N, C-alpha and C positions, 0 to 999 in steps of 0.2 A: 503642459500648460501650467500646472501648479508650480513647477520649479521656476518657470519664467516669471510668474507673478511674484514668487518669493524673492527672486534675485532683484527684481526692480524695486520691490518695497523695502529692501534692506533686511528682510527676515533672515536671509542666508548671507553670510559674510562674503565679501569679494575674495576671489581666489579659490573658492570651494568647488568650482565647476568640474575639475578633473576627478575629484573624489565622488561627486554626484554621478558623473558618467560611469565610474566604476560600480557604484551601487545599482544604477539602472541595468547595466550588463549582468550583474550578479542576480538580480531579481528576475530578469527576463528568461534566464535559462532554467528557472525552477518551475515545477508543475503547479497546478492549482492547489493541491493539498499541502505542498511545502509552503506556499505563500500564506495559506490560511493558518498554518501552524505558526508561522512568523507573526501573523497578525494577532494571534492570541498572546503574544509575549511582547507587545509594543511598549509596555511600561519600562522595559530595560533598554529601549532604543533611544538614540539621539533624535532630536527634532528633525534633523535632515534626513535620517533614515526613515522615519515615519512618513515624511512628506513624499519621498521617492516611492515607498511602498504603496501609499494611497494612489499615487499616479499610475503605478503598474496595475493595481487592482481595477482602477477605473478603465484602463486600456483594455483589460480582459473582459470587463462587462460589455464594453462597446463591441468588442470582437464577437462575443456570444450573440449579441443582438443582430449583428450583421451575418453571422454564420450559425444558424440554429441547429445544424447537424453535429455540433461539437460533441465528441465522446470523451468523457473524463478519464484521465490517466491516474490511477491510484496504486502506488507502490508497484509499478510495472504491469498493472492489469488495466484493461479498458473496461470501465464500469458503466453500466446502464441501469437506471432506476425504472422498473416496470411495474404495472399493476399485477398483483398476485393472481387474480382470477383469469383463467383462460390464456395462460402464457403459451405462446407458440414459438417454434424454433425453426431455423433454416434446415433444409433437407440434407445438408452435407455434414459430415463429421467435423466437430470443432477441433479435433486433435490432429488428424492427418490431412483433412481437406481433400481427400481423394475418393472416399467411398460414401455410399448412402448411409445415413444415420438410422439404423433399424433396431438398435438396442439402447437400453437406458442405464445411466449411471447415477446413483443417488448421491447428492452433494448436500452436506449439512453445514450451516453457518456456525460461527462461534456463538456461545451462549450469552444471553443477556440475563443479568440478575435483577429481579424485581423484588424489592424489600417491602414488606407489609407485616401483617400478623404472622405470616410464614414466608420465609425467603423462597422465591420461585426462580428456577432457571429455565429460560425459554430459548428456543432455537428454531430455525426455519430449515426445512428440507425441501429440495426440489430435484426432480429427475430430469437430467439433461440427456438428450439422445446422442449416441455415438454409433460408429460402425461396430460390428461385433468383435473384430480383432482388437480394436482399441479398448472397448468396454471390458474385454477379458483381461487385458494387461493392467487395467486400472481397478479391477475388482478387489475388494478387501481380502478375499481368500488368497489371491496371489501375493498380496503384501504381507500376509501372515507368514510367508516363507522366510521373511527376514528374521523372525524371532528364533527359529532353530539355528540360524546362522550365528547369532550371538552366543548361543550355548556351545556350538562347535568351536568357536574361537576361544571361549573361556577354557574349554577342555583341552584345546591344543596348547595354550600357554601354560596350563597346569602340567601337561605332559612334558613340556620343554623344561620346566623347573625341576620336575622329579628326575628326569633322565639327563639333565645338564646338557641339553642340545646347544650347539653354538648359536650365538645371537643372530648371525646371518641366516641360518637355517630356520630359526623361529620366525623372523620377519618374512622370509620368502614363503614359508608355509601359511602364515596368516594372510598374506596377500592372495594366495591361490584360493584359500577357503572363503575369503570375503568377496570373490568375484561375483557369485550369484546375487549377493545382497547389493553390490554396487550396480549391477545391471537393473535390478528392481528400482533402485532409487533414481535412476535416470528417467524412468517413466513418470514424470511429473504430470499433474493434472493440467488440462487446458481451460478449465472453468472453475470458479469458486463463487461462493455467496459472501456478500459483504454485510452491510447493515440491513435492517428490515423493520417494518412497522405494520400497523393495521392496514391491510389491503395492498401493501407494496413491498418490494424486495429489490435489493441491489445485486444484480448479476455481473460477474466480472469474467472477462475473457482475455486470453493471451493474444488473440488476433483482433486488430482494429477493424478489418473488413467484416469479420463474423459479428463483432459487436455492433457495427453499423447496420448490418442486415437484420440482426435480432431487434434492434431498436426500431427499425422501419416496420417490421412485421407486427410489432406490438404497439405501434403508434406511440412510442415512448420518447421520440426525439424532442417533442415539445416539453414533456415532463422532465426529461433530463436537462434540457436547457434552463428551465425555470428553477430547478433545484440548484444548479451551479450558480446561476445568476443571483438567487436569493442569498446564498452563503457569501458570495463575494460582496454584495451590497451591504450585508450585515457587518462584515469585517470592516468595510470602509466607514460605516457609521460608528463602529466601536473605536476605531483609531481617531476619528474626528472628535469623539467625545473626550479623548485623552490629550490629544495634541493641542497646542495653542490655537485658539479659534480665529485669530485675526486674519491670517493669510488664507486659511482653509475656507472660512466663511465668505471672504471676498472673492474667492475663485469659483464658488459654486455656480 
């Protein structure tokens, strides 16, 4: 709607329609976080790009209002903002989705630095239930096996230099010695913690279905919807404060 108003008012020059269509297609394939990142850099955008970006942000706000079960996609993770107290989880393992979750895996968020009289580093830790086989594979003790692997590889290459082994033999031996470490690295986590604050935490999941079940159990769908909607609306206002107000004000 903003683009139609802009074209009729002469704010956008005649013949720009194909370029605007390309911008619309480009913005629509981006997730919410990518759009919000672009919205923080609108000072470097053309007026036409800002206009198309505002229209796409407004479209997503309306979509969230119509579909409050939206689960946010953040860097390939499905994120749910939940109240920290009395967090509950689905009964199934979030890693394999096959067995009952009867063991716990501790997950720690990245640290926040709080500056004051003394610098403080704060983080959030939450225990996510997994089935016992998956919990064992994801345990820190298992991952510590990778450190001896590095030592073995260094010793192998040192032996190759000392005894002048052929290069092909050195590479083949290193590949065989690194197989245990490669198998460990394949066991990536199914959950992680994102941002956090007083009384709330952002839980991230690889599975959209598990994320939706988690949000439903914790009554977090409404909170999740409001969080996304607020960020999108704040981005729209920020762009409107930078962009030329004539067309945008007339289209509100």
